[in-house]
Rosetta silent file (secondary structure, phi, psi, omega in degrees, C-alpha in Angstrom):
SEQUENCE: MHRSSHQSMGFQPAKPVRSMDELMAIAFAMEQESADRYGDLARRMRAAGREDLAAVFDRLVGEEASQLDRLVAWSLETLRHAPAARRQAPRGVFDDEGAALVAPELQDAYHALAMAVRNDDRAFAFWAYVTADAPTPAIREAAERMARAKLEHVKILRRERRRAFVADRSRKLAAAGTRDLAAAERDVAIGLAALAEAGEGSLAQEGRALAAEARALADALEAEPLDETAPVGVPSAASLEVLCEWLAEHYLEAGETLASQPGRDRAQALAGMAIRRLALIRHLEAARG
SCORE:     score description
SCORE:     0.000 S_00000001
   1 L     0.000  128.438 -176.362    0.000    0.000    0.000 S_00000001
   2 L   -96.271  120.190 -176.670    1.480    3.339   -1.051 S_00000001
   3 H   -58.981  -37.305 -174.340    1.058    6.082    1.488 S_00000001
   4 H   -62.259  -25.021 -177.317    1.169    8.869   -1.096 S_00000001
   5 H   -84.342   -1.198 -175.353   -2.079    7.720   -2.722 S_00000001
   6 H  -130.311   23.042 -174.441   -4.117    8.032    0.488 S_00000001
   7 L   -61.796  -27.740 -173.907   -2.994   11.290    2.033 S_00000001
   8 L   -80.991   -9.648 -175.579   -6.480   12.784    1.990 S_00000001
   9 L   -81.979  121.079 -174.567   -8.108   10.075    4.102 S_00000001
  10 L   -67.757  -19.414 -178.481   -8.627   11.283    7.649 S_00000001
  11 L   -89.811    5.404  175.308   -8.520    7.777    9.122 S_00000001
  12 L   -75.020  135.146  178.591   -4.945    7.184    7.975 S_00000001
  13 L   -56.696  141.970  178.958   -2.498    7.059   10.922 S_00000001
  14 L   -66.442  -29.871  178.108   -0.517   10.274   11.325 S_00000001
  15 L  -154.558  158.999 -179.129    2.628    8.174   11.724 S_00000001
  16 L   -60.685  147.790  175.723    3.513    4.470   11.800 S_00000001
  17 L   -80.821  125.226 -170.088    2.786    2.528   14.984 S_00000001
  18 L  -105.523   -7.939 -178.709    6.172    1.607   16.473 S_00000001
  19 L  -150.405  160.044  176.671    5.387   -0.635   19.452 S_00000001
  20 H   -66.835  -34.404  176.685    2.836   -3.100   20.770 S_00000001
  21 H   -59.780  -43.739 -179.964    2.166   -0.777   23.715 S_00000001
  22 H   -66.630  -41.021  179.555    1.243    1.981   21.293 S_00000001
  23 H   -61.808  -46.118 -179.934   -0.918   -0.346   19.205 S_00000001
  24 H   -63.623  -38.843 -179.763   -2.860   -1.564   22.236 S_00000001
  25 H   -65.724  -42.112  178.281   -3.339    1.989   23.501 S_00000001
  26 H   -63.760  -47.071 -179.132   -4.671    3.152   20.128 S_00000001
  27 H   -59.706  -43.740 -179.595   -6.992    0.159   19.845 S_00000001
  28 H   -63.547  -42.810 -179.234   -8.321    0.701   23.358 S_00000001
  29 H   -63.912  -38.807  179.594   -8.893    4.418   22.713 S_00000001
  30 H   -65.217  -45.715  179.912  -10.791    3.682   19.484 S_00000001
  31 H   -67.138  -38.235  179.920  -13.101    1.148   21.113 S_00000001
  32 H   -65.803  -41.311  178.067  -13.617    3.379   24.149 S_00000001
  33 H   -61.747  -44.177  179.192  -14.551    6.362   21.991 S_00000001
  34 H   -60.549  -45.254  179.664  -17.078    4.259   20.082 S_00000001
  35 H   -61.388  -43.339 -178.811  -18.603    2.963   23.317 S_00000001
  36 H   -64.683  -44.513 -176.353  -18.811    6.469   24.790 S_00000001
  37 H   -69.652  -40.643  176.646  -20.346    8.018   21.690 S_00000001
  38 H   -66.055  -35.446  177.035  -22.900    5.245   21.208 S_00000001
  39 H   -63.801  -41.796  176.493  -23.722    5.516   24.903 S_00000001
  40 H   -60.095  -42.347 -179.952  -24.370    9.249   24.532 S_00000001
  41 H   -67.629  -37.680  177.374  -26.673    8.570   21.596 S_00000001
  42 H   -61.259  -44.312  179.456  -28.537    5.858   23.532 S_00000001
  43 H   -64.590  -38.211  179.675  -29.183    8.290   26.374 S_00000001
  44 H   -66.303  -43.287  179.857  -30.355   10.968   23.956 S_00000001
  45 H   -65.221  -39.487 -179.865  -32.764    8.600   22.206 S_00000001
  46 H   -65.892  -40.120  178.923  -34.112    7.348   25.525 S_00000001
  47 H   -64.434  -28.357 -179.994  -34.680   10.896   26.781 S_00000001
  48 L   -89.781    4.445  179.440  -36.646   11.596   23.592 S_00000001
  49 L    82.050   12.080  179.438  -38.810    8.528   24.093 S_00000001
  50 L   -95.840   71.269 -178.841  -37.175    6.544   21.269 S_00000001
  51 H   -61.549  -31.057  179.731  -36.684    3.296   23.152 S_00000001
  52 H   -62.411  -44.963  179.226  -36.358    1.413   19.854 S_00000001
  53 H   -74.923  -35.394  177.062  -33.285    3.427   18.847 S_00000001
  54 H   -58.365  -38.586  179.476  -31.924    3.510   22.383 S_00000001
  55 H   -65.578  -37.601  177.811  -31.935   -0.303   22.277 S_00000001
  56 H   -62.289  -47.841 -178.660  -29.960   -0.269   19.006 S_00000001
  57 H   -69.622  -34.596  174.912  -27.295    2.019   20.482 S_00000001
  58 H   -59.039  -41.344  179.717  -27.277    0.048   23.758 S_00000001
  59 H   -64.354  -40.322  177.697  -26.479   -3.059   21.725 S_00000001
  60 H   -64.536  -38.871  175.842  -23.634   -1.238   19.975 S_00000001
  61 H   -60.595  -44.244 -179.904  -22.301   -0.129   23.371 S_00000001
  62 H   -61.316  -39.991  178.674  -22.416   -3.738   24.547 S_00000001
  63 H   -66.223  -39.999  178.198  -20.486   -4.924   21.494 S_00000001
  64 H   -66.446  -38.929  178.443  -17.829   -2.254   22.018 S_00000001
  65 H   -62.572  -39.462  177.249  -17.589   -3.191   25.712 S_00000001
  66 H   -63.861  -39.797  178.217  -17.022   -6.824   24.730 S_00000001
  67 H   -66.329  -37.159  175.932  -14.262   -5.751   22.356 S_00000001
  68 H   -62.299  -42.920  178.188  -12.680   -3.686   25.143 S_00000001
  69 H   -60.778  -42.415  179.626  -12.696   -6.737   27.423 S_00000001
  70 H   -66.048  -36.595  177.547  -11.037   -8.832   24.705 S_00000001
  71 H   -64.163  -44.009  179.269   -8.416   -6.133   24.174 S_00000001
  72 H   -61.441  -45.421  179.453   -7.580   -6.004   27.870 S_00000001
  73 H   -61.750  -41.903  179.451   -7.247   -9.794   28.016 S_00000001
  74 H   -63.869  -43.510 -179.559   -5.037   -9.782   24.912 S_00000001
  75 H   -65.285  -41.944  178.177   -2.844   -7.007   26.324 S_00000001
  76 H   -62.400  -38.734  179.821   -2.463   -8.794   29.669 S_00000001
  77 H   -70.030  -38.983 -173.200   -1.491  -11.975   27.863 S_00000001
  78 H   -88.462  -44.373 -172.259    0.940  -10.261   25.482 S_00000001
  79 H  -108.218  -10.099 -177.936    2.349   -7.320   27.436 S_00000001
  80 L    70.177   18.470  173.099    1.563   -8.348   31.029 S_00000001
  81 L  -155.989  160.125  179.363   -0.364   -5.117   31.604 S_00000001
  82 L   -72.544  158.494  178.040   -3.619   -3.496   30.481 S_00000001
  83 L   -62.735  148.203  172.308   -3.603   -1.018   27.584 S_00000001
  84 L   -60.995  134.377 -171.075   -2.894    2.614   28.408 S_00000001
  85 L  -104.453    6.018 -174.091   -6.306    4.220   28.782 S_00000001
  86 L  -111.858    0.004 -179.379   -5.562    7.916   28.243 S_00000001
  87 L   -72.191  137.528  178.195   -4.421    8.052   24.636 S_00000001
  88 L   -72.567  139.620  178.444   -6.695   10.064   22.325 S_00000001
  89 L   -67.758  150.020  177.904   -8.341    8.042   19.569 S_00000001
  90 L   -58.663  140.390  178.863   -7.180    8.802   16.011 S_00000001
  91 L   -74.148  149.099  173.549   -9.169   11.564   14.380 S_00000001
  92 L    89.067   -5.481 -179.858  -11.414   10.800   11.440 S_00000001
  93 L   -87.492  -53.975  179.249  -12.223    7.191   12.316 S_00000001
  94 L   -91.639  134.900  178.616  -15.376    7.597   14.402 S_00000001
  95 L  -146.206  120.661  179.073  -18.103    9.881   13.045 S_00000001
  96 L   -83.305    0.679  173.480  -21.636   10.082   14.404 S_00000001
  97 L    54.210   35.215  176.841  -22.660   11.789   11.123 S_00000001
  98 L    81.625    5.682 -177.592  -24.705   14.399   12.932 S_00000001
  99 L   -61.298  -27.151  179.029  -26.808   11.876   14.853 S_00000001
 100 L   -75.089  -11.930 -177.236  -26.258   13.886   18.034 S_00000001
 101 L  -111.749  -28.301 -178.734  -27.842   16.917   16.358 S_00000001
 102 L   -70.563  142.148  179.958  -30.598   15.465   14.161 S_00000001
 103 L   -58.029  133.263 -178.191  -34.036   15.307   15.739 S_00000001
 104 H   -55.099  -34.378 -177.614  -34.653   11.798   17.174 S_00000001
 105 H   -68.678  -14.634  178.466  -37.977   11.505   15.373 S_00000001
 106 H   -94.619    2.008 -177.456  -36.131   11.750   12.036 S_00000001
 107 L  -105.952  159.836  178.754  -33.796    8.842   12.820 S_00000001
 108 L  -147.621  171.170 -175.894  -34.300    5.112   12.455 S_00000001
 109 H   -63.755  -37.335 -178.699  -32.536    1.824   13.162 S_00000001
 110 H   -58.725  -48.859 -176.964  -31.330    1.442    9.580 S_00000001
 111 H   -70.577  -31.108  175.534  -29.426    4.734    9.588 S_00000001
 112 H   -64.257  -44.478  179.772  -28.040    4.089   13.074 S_00000001
 113 H   -71.149  -34.223  176.892  -26.655    0.737   11.948 S_00000001
 114 H   -62.783  -39.223  176.493  -25.430    2.218    8.657 S_00000001
 115 H   -61.698  -43.601  179.567  -23.440    4.756   10.666 S_00000001
 116 H   -63.672  -37.840  176.785  -21.923    1.926   12.723 S_00000001
 117 H   -60.397  -47.649 -178.217  -21.013    0.062    9.515 S_00000001
 118 H   -65.324  -36.161  176.471  -19.194    3.090    8.137 S_00000001
 119 H   -62.654  -44.239  179.668  -17.347    3.607   11.421 S_00000001
 120 H   -70.736  -30.494  173.860  -16.122    0.014   11.397 S_00000001
 121 H   -60.755  -43.922  179.505  -15.220    0.348    7.702 S_00000001
 122 H   -67.857  -37.943  177.643  -12.977    3.286    8.593 S_00000001
 123 H   -64.093  -40.524  176.391  -11.514    1.391   11.541 S_00000001
 124 H   -59.718  -44.902  179.216  -10.741   -1.541    9.222 S_00000001
 125 H   -62.341  -40.108  178.515   -8.997    0.858    6.806 S_00000001
 126 H   -57.433  -48.829 -177.597   -7.035    2.371    9.704 S_00000001
 127 H   -70.590  -26.869  174.249   -5.701   -1.023   10.764 S_00000001
 128 H   -64.958  -40.243  175.523   -4.947   -1.891    7.148 S_00000001
 129 H   -62.869  -44.814 -179.883   -2.696    1.192    7.027 S_00000001
 130 H   -60.109  -41.703  178.098   -1.040    0.176   10.289 S_00000001
 131 H   -59.246  -45.919 -176.758   -0.434   -3.291    8.854 S_00000001
 132 H   -63.531  -32.259 -175.670    1.149   -1.879    5.708 S_00000001
 133 H  -101.576    6.941 -174.686    3.526    0.360    7.689 S_00000001
 134 L   -61.661  131.885 -178.449    4.303   -2.055   10.536 S_00000001
 135 L   -83.134  -14.861 -178.591    8.025   -2.046   11.418 S_00000001
 136 L  -136.501  155.519  177.042    8.017   -5.544   12.942 S_00000001
 137 H   -58.615  -36.807 -178.498    6.252   -8.854   12.272 S_00000001
 138 H   -63.752  -44.039  179.856    4.626   -8.758   15.727 S_00000001
 139 H   -68.108  -39.714  178.098    3.035   -5.360   15.101 S_00000001
 140 H   -61.098  -45.127 -179.854    1.969   -6.400   11.606 S_00000001
 141 H   -65.426  -37.829  178.852    0.287   -9.544   12.920 S_00000001
 142 H   -67.275  -41.550  178.998   -1.449   -7.606   15.707 S_00000001
 143 H   -65.927  -38.643  176.247   -2.713   -4.970   13.265 S_00000001
 144 H   -62.707  -38.200  178.111   -3.953   -7.707   10.931 S_00000001
 145 H   -62.979  -42.920  177.990   -5.806   -9.253   13.869 S_00000001
 146 H   -64.374  -42.093  179.669   -7.503   -5.919   14.578 S_00000001
 147 H   -62.956  -43.242  179.082   -8.391   -5.481   10.894 S_00000001
 148 H   -62.786  -40.062  179.241   -9.895   -8.985   10.710 S_00000001
 149 H   -61.987  -42.135  179.392  -11.956   -8.321   13.843 S_00000001
 150 H   -66.458  -40.582  179.983  -13.334   -5.121   12.315 S_00000001
 151 H   -62.840  -40.814  178.719  -14.096   -6.867    9.036 S_00000001
 152 H   -65.974  -40.287  179.164  -16.007   -9.601   10.857 S_00000001
 153 H   -66.692  -37.114  177.854  -17.961   -7.031   12.869 S_00000001
 154 H   -61.152  -40.550  179.180  -18.815   -5.125    9.684 S_00000001
 155 H   -60.019  -42.577  179.657  -20.305   -8.309    8.208 S_00000001
 156 H   -66.034  -45.186 -178.823  -22.566   -8.706   11.244 S_00000001
 157 H   -64.652  -38.536  179.133  -23.598   -5.046   11.224 S_00000001
 158 H   -63.709  -39.236  177.666  -24.367   -5.104    7.510 S_00000001
 159 H   -63.347  -44.205  178.106  -26.656   -8.073    7.992 S_00000001
 160 H   -65.393  -37.258  179.189  -28.463   -6.264   10.810 S_00000001
 161 H   -63.452  -43.187 -179.959  -28.619   -3.091    8.718 S_00000001
 162 H   -62.989  -40.983  178.813  -30.261   -4.922    5.821 S_00000001
 163 H   -64.026  -41.045  178.196  -32.872   -6.432    8.107 S_00000001
 164 H   -64.850  -37.975 -179.950  -33.607   -3.019    9.595 S_00000001
 165 H   -62.514  -49.255 -179.032  -33.848   -1.535    6.117 S_00000001
 166 H   -60.520  -44.924 -179.288  -36.376   -4.097    4.916 S_00000001
 167 H   -64.513  -42.472 -176.221  -38.471   -3.733    8.059 S_00000001
 168 H   -70.480  -45.163 -179.813  -38.358    0.066    8.019 S_00000001
 169 H   -64.822  -42.004  179.968  -39.128    0.519    4.329 S_00000001
 170 H   -61.872  -39.447 -179.293  -41.955   -1.973    4.417 S_00000001
 171 H   -70.044  -45.601 -174.112  -43.488   -0.200    7.413 S_00000001
 172 H   -72.898  -33.304 -172.287  -43.118    3.367    6.139 S_00000001
 173 H  -105.327   -1.220 -178.304  -44.186    2.791    2.555 S_00000001
 174 H   -61.858  -32.190 -178.100  -46.828    0.113    2.952 S_00000001
 175 H   -63.429  -22.775 -178.875  -49.544    2.766    3.181 S_00000001
 176 H   -85.795   -0.561 -179.304  -48.792    3.785   -0.403 S_00000001
 177 L    96.522  160.749 -178.244  -49.558    0.288   -1.710 S_00000001
 178 E  -132.381  163.731  171.692  -47.313   -2.543   -2.852 S_00000001
 179 E  -148.790  178.738 -174.264  -46.569   -4.585   -5.962 S_00000001
 180 L   -84.630  175.302 -176.309  -44.370   -7.486   -6.877 S_00000001
 181 H   -64.483  -37.958 -179.177  -40.686   -7.476   -7.773 S_00000001
 182 H   -61.585  -44.601  179.134  -41.305   -7.766  -11.506 S_00000001
 183 H   -64.410  -37.872  178.388  -43.462   -4.629  -11.515 S_00000001
 184 H   -63.776  -41.395  179.163  -40.854   -2.809   -9.443 S_00000001
 185 H   -64.969  -34.077  176.874  -38.138   -3.777  -11.919 S_00000001
 186 H   -65.964  -39.903  176.599  -40.263   -2.427  -14.781 S_00000001
 187 H   -64.226  -38.279  176.749  -40.560    0.903  -12.968 S_00000001
 188 H   -61.441  -43.035  179.805  -36.782    0.868  -12.457 S_00000001
 189 H   -60.297  -43.842  178.960  -36.308    0.306  -16.198 S_00000001
 190 H   -62.777  -45.737 -179.397  -38.525    3.287  -17.020 S_00000001
 191 H   -65.070  -40.094  178.692  -36.727    5.497  -14.526 S_00000001
 192 H   -65.892  -39.389  178.331  -33.275    4.444  -15.720 S_00000001
 193 H   -62.578  -40.211  178.857  -34.201    5.097  -19.347 S_00000001
 194 H   -66.347  -41.661  177.827  -35.369    8.606  -18.421 S_00000001
 195 H   -64.583  -39.174 -179.639  -32.166    9.300  -16.492 S_00000001
 196 H   -63.491  -38.335  179.057  -30.055    7.986  -19.375 S_00000001
 197 H   -63.264  -31.604 -179.542  -31.775   10.365  -21.780 S_00000001
 198 H   -84.476  -11.380 -178.207  -30.816   13.269  -19.518 S_00000001
 199 L   -93.037 -175.479 -178.805  -27.211   12.081  -19.215 S_00000001
 200 L  -138.664  156.061  170.097  -24.261   12.189  -21.557 S_00000001
 201 H    62.460 -140.910 -172.857  -21.469    9.936  -22.804 S_00000001
 202 H   -67.348  -32.926  178.525  -20.595    6.664  -21.131 S_00000001
 203 H   -64.212  -42.293  178.332  -22.897    7.225  -18.147 S_00000001
 204 H   -64.551  -41.198  178.809  -25.898    7.612  -20.452 S_00000001
 205 H   -62.548  -43.359  178.654  -24.854    4.522  -22.405 S_00000001
 206 H   -66.722  -35.695  177.674  -24.516    2.500  -19.211 S_00000001
 207 H   -61.433  -42.085  177.720  -27.891    3.821  -18.040 S_00000001
 208 H   -65.285  -38.922  178.882  -29.566    2.526  -21.193 S_00000001
 209 H   -64.268  -41.467 -179.878  -27.861   -0.839  -20.772 S_00000001
 210 H   -71.213  -30.765  174.767  -29.044   -1.110  -17.169 S_00000001
 211 H   -63.535  -43.954  177.530  -32.572   -0.113  -18.198 S_00000001
 212 H   -63.587  -38.559  177.878  -32.581   -2.990  -20.692 S_00000001
 213 H   -62.186  -41.912  179.289  -31.205   -5.262  -17.972 S_00000001
 214 H   -64.940  -37.762  177.237  -34.047   -4.243  -15.619 S_00000001
 215 H   -64.305  -43.373  178.478  -36.636   -4.994  -18.328 S_00000001
 216 H   -64.873  -37.397  178.814  -35.128   -8.420  -18.900 S_00000001
 217 H   -65.671  -39.655  177.657  -35.045   -9.008  -15.160 S_00000001
 218 H   -60.812  -43.028  178.139  -38.730   -8.080  -14.874 S_00000001
 219 H   -61.239  -42.637 -178.723  -39.558  -10.644  -17.569 S_00000001
 220 H   -65.970  -39.035 -179.857  -37.516  -13.281  -15.757 S_00000001
 221 H   -71.202  -29.476  174.321  -39.169  -12.557  -12.412 S_00000001
 222 H   -69.795  -41.991 -178.966  -42.597  -12.804  -13.989 S_00000001
 223 H   -71.315  -36.708 -178.555  -41.741  -16.144  -15.558 S_00000001
 224 L  -143.113   89.793 -178.090  -40.018  -17.463  -12.425 S_00000001
 225 L   -57.578  152.374  175.885  -40.622  -15.434   -9.248 S_00000001
 226 L   -62.296  142.241 -175.511  -37.895  -15.265   -6.643 S_00000001
 227 L   -63.833   92.805 -178.075  -38.278  -18.052   -4.084 S_00000001
 228 L  -116.368  148.619  176.460  -40.353  -16.221   -1.446 S_00000001
 229 L  -115.008   -1.324 -179.647  -42.414  -17.582    1.423 S_00000001
 230 L  -144.884  157.990  177.767  -44.030  -14.291    2.485 S_00000001
 231 L   -55.411  141.768 -176.121  -45.394  -11.176    0.738 S_00000001
 232 L   -80.295  -43.679  179.159  -42.611   -8.917   -0.472 S_00000001
 233 L    70.056   46.223  179.058  -44.256   -5.528    0.079 S_00000001
 234 E   -67.557  132.531 -179.600  -42.286   -3.578   -2.525 S_00000001
 235 E   -64.987  138.689 -179.263  -42.853    0.181   -2.048 S_00000001
 236 L  -105.117  -24.576  179.870  -44.948    1.757   -4.793 S_00000001
 237 L  -109.692   82.082 -176.446  -44.712    5.459   -3.915 S_00000001
 238 L  -151.465  153.568  176.278  -40.967    6.036   -3.869 S_00000001
 239 L   -67.653  164.940  178.819  -38.301    7.811   -5.879 S_00000001
 240 H   -59.346  -43.770 -178.688  -36.175    5.798   -8.281 S_00000001
 241 H   -63.454  -44.454  179.902  -33.195    5.940   -5.936 S_00000001
 242 H   -63.839  -42.498 -179.935  -35.231    4.796   -2.924 S_00000001
 243 H   -63.176  -43.442  179.558  -36.830    1.993   -4.930 S_00000001
 244 H   -67.049  -36.705  177.325  -33.447    0.794   -6.231 S_00000001
 245 H   -65.918  -42.649  178.475  -31.964    0.968   -2.748 S_00000001
 246 H   -60.067  -45.806 -179.334  -34.897   -1.013   -1.385 S_00000001
 247 H   -63.352  -41.749  178.659  -34.488   -3.664   -4.075 S_00000001
 248 H   -59.885  -46.980  179.803  -30.732   -3.925   -3.471 S_00000001
 249 H   -65.630  -38.216 -179.969  -31.277   -4.419    0.257 S_00000001
 250 H   -65.027  -44.642  179.552  -34.116   -6.881   -0.360 S_00000001
 251 H   -64.418  -39.447  177.100  -32.018   -9.005   -2.719 S_00000001
 252 H   -61.582  -44.471  178.907  -29.092   -8.955   -0.266 S_00000001
 253 H   -63.437  -43.887  179.785  -31.372  -10.095    2.534 S_00000001
 254 H   -63.156  -33.663  179.240  -32.910  -12.801    0.330 S_00000001
 255 H   -65.385  -15.395  178.399  -29.414  -13.951   -0.592 S_00000001
 256 H  -107.538  -19.020 -168.706  -28.846  -14.822    3.059 S_00000001
 257 H  -119.189  -15.323 -178.749  -32.273  -16.013    4.175 S_00000001
 258 L   -61.634  152.190 -172.729  -34.070  -17.873    1.353 S_00000001
 259 L   -69.862  -39.206 -174.243  -34.624  -21.558    2.048 S_00000001
 260 L   -96.762  146.935  177.310  -33.017  -23.006   -1.091 S_00000001
 261 H   -64.583  -42.383  175.951  -29.397  -22.612   -2.168 S_00000001
 262 H   -59.333  -37.921  177.613  -30.401  -21.919   -5.822 S_00000001
 263 H   -64.775  -42.200  178.506  -32.736  -19.190   -4.551 S_00000001
 264 H   -64.893  -41.506  179.420  -29.975  -17.656   -2.446 S_00000001
 265 H   -62.531  -42.643  179.985  -27.536  -17.798   -5.363 S_00000001
 266 H   -64.643  -43.680  179.726  -30.050  -16.120   -7.652 S_00000001
 267 H   -62.826  -38.432  178.692  -30.816  -13.414   -5.093 S_00000001
 268 H   -65.326  -37.226  175.986  -27.110  -12.702   -4.617 S_00000001
 269 H   -65.676  -41.218  177.413  -26.693  -12.250   -8.367 S_00000001
 270 H   -63.141  -37.768  179.296  -29.676   -9.892   -8.394 S_00000001
 271 H   -62.564  -41.829  178.542  -28.151   -7.966   -5.500 S_00000001
 272 H   -60.855  -42.304  177.414  -24.946   -7.407   -7.460 S_00000001
 273 H   -63.954  -42.372 -176.999  -26.926   -6.020  -10.388 S_00000001
 274 H   -66.943  -38.674  179.086  -29.009   -3.816   -8.099 S_00000001
 275 H   -66.886  -39.923  179.904  -25.975   -2.369   -6.328 S_00000001
 276 H   -62.508  -43.500 -178.025  -24.287   -1.591   -9.654 S_00000001
 277 H   -74.589  -29.344  176.294  -27.275    0.316  -10.975 S_00000001
 278 H   -62.609  -40.711  177.371  -27.791    2.142   -7.674 S_00000001
 279 H   -62.367  -41.012  179.824  -24.268    3.529   -7.988 S_00000001
 280 H   -65.968  -41.616  179.789  -25.011    4.636  -11.551 S_00000001
 281 H   -57.324  -43.056 -179.441  -28.278    6.290  -10.546 S_00000001
 282 H   -65.900  -36.748  174.707  -26.450    8.373   -7.983 S_00000001
 283 H   -62.868  -47.729 -178.477  -23.881    9.386  -10.607 S_00000001
 284 H   -64.505  -41.392  178.019  -26.593   10.335  -13.077 S_00000001
 285 H   -62.020  -42.361  179.617  -28.604   12.219  -10.474 S_00000001
 286 H   -64.311  -41.723 -179.752  -25.493   14.176   -9.438 S_00000001
 287 H   -66.202  -40.098  179.670  -24.684   14.984  -13.080 S_00000001
 288 H   -69.033  -35.721 -179.923  -28.241   16.109  -13.775 S_00000001
 289 L   -70.088    0.000    0.000  -28.298   18.202  -10.583 S_00000001
């Protein structure tokens, strides 16, 4: 990893980590900051009567506390003492993304978990930098261990985020009516074609290709519906971006929860397509704006 190509990233270490004591102190400070900040948010949500969100942040506090306990045990085993507890956490890794300022009634579990995912993504990147710059094999192996732990936690949080997304979207948009996945894909095709017409160059060309892909997908879903055991509840009154985001999250969830392996494989392929077009939609929307 070349340091010069990542200078702008705030979660990059200011300087290489030179000792195991320093690594443990940094790790402890990062986990402690996360626990403290999530705890503050839990108290704020509870004071506002949002017990549902307070429970989400309480769970995040509990996970951070467990990681702190594991760090202390690791440090005692490796260094024969607990990590130094007064070091400031690296700047730019943890970000509450304004959650402490946004009105509680405008927040939901999905966005709380999405924030936690992004925080752990940045922490993973931080430890990847430490690994790349490690001066000794012991520090490199310890940093790799921290990076793997963050990557594993991100996987868990993403799964929880997808479940929260499906539950939240279904609840909020059900009043506007629902339709099946094939009909939703046809609406996506129409919306993508309109965006492509407003775009230029390669983005417009890719937009037309993805519109054709969505039409073909709608035909396939009509001929052979995705292996579902319960009503899907696709939102009908939603913007193109929201609808595509909902579909991406739904396919990701189905890729983990459907009963049959062929169904899960198919859903995972659909999720990849949905994520690709969601990225394009955001590009096209930004260009049009």
